[in-house]
N, C-alpha and C positions, 0 to 999 in steps of 0.2 A: 504494500500500500504506500503510495507517495506520502512524503512527510507532511505536505500542506494539507492533504485530505485528512490525515490522522489528527493534526492539530485542530482542524475545523470540527471534526467529529467529537473530540474531547471537549472543546468549548461548548458545543451544542448540548452535549450530554450534561455538563456541569450546569449550564443554564437551565436545562429542562428539569433537572433534579431540584435545583433551588426554587424554581417557579412552582413545581408541583408540590413541594413541601410548604411553601409560604404563600403562594398566590401573588407574589410581588415580582414585577419585572426588574425592579432595582436590585433586589437580593439575588435574583438569578444572574443578572449582569455582573454584579460584584463577584459572585462565585466563579463565573466563567473567566474573570480576569485574575482572581487570586489563586485558583486551583493549580495552574501551571507553576506558579512560584513555589507553592507548597511542595509540589512534586519534585521540583528541582532541588530544594533544600533536603527533602527526605532522601532523594537519590544520592546526594553527596555523602550524607552520614551512613547510609546503607553500604556504600562502596568502601568507606573507611573501616567500618566494622568487618566487612567481608574480607578485606585485605589483611586485617589483623588475625582473623581466624585462619586464613590460608597460611600466613607466616608461622603461626603456632603449629599447624599441622606439618608444615615442611620441617620445622625445627625438631619436632618430635620424631618424624620419620628419619631425619638425618642422625639423631642421637640414639636411635634404637639399635640394640646389638644385632649383628648379622646372624642369621640362622642358616646353617649349612647342613 
């Protein structure tokens, strides 16, 4: 799916959920604008945590005794 279409669908979905829950076009619009920023911040921290987990796994695998 092209990136532009994906962004458009995400914004429409965020708007639709906000509007459906509140009945307010303003709230739906704000959610459509704020949701991508929240996803960006969450993605950043998700990647930091995942890299830390991978580093721990690599360190544990490297320090484990060899079994022959």
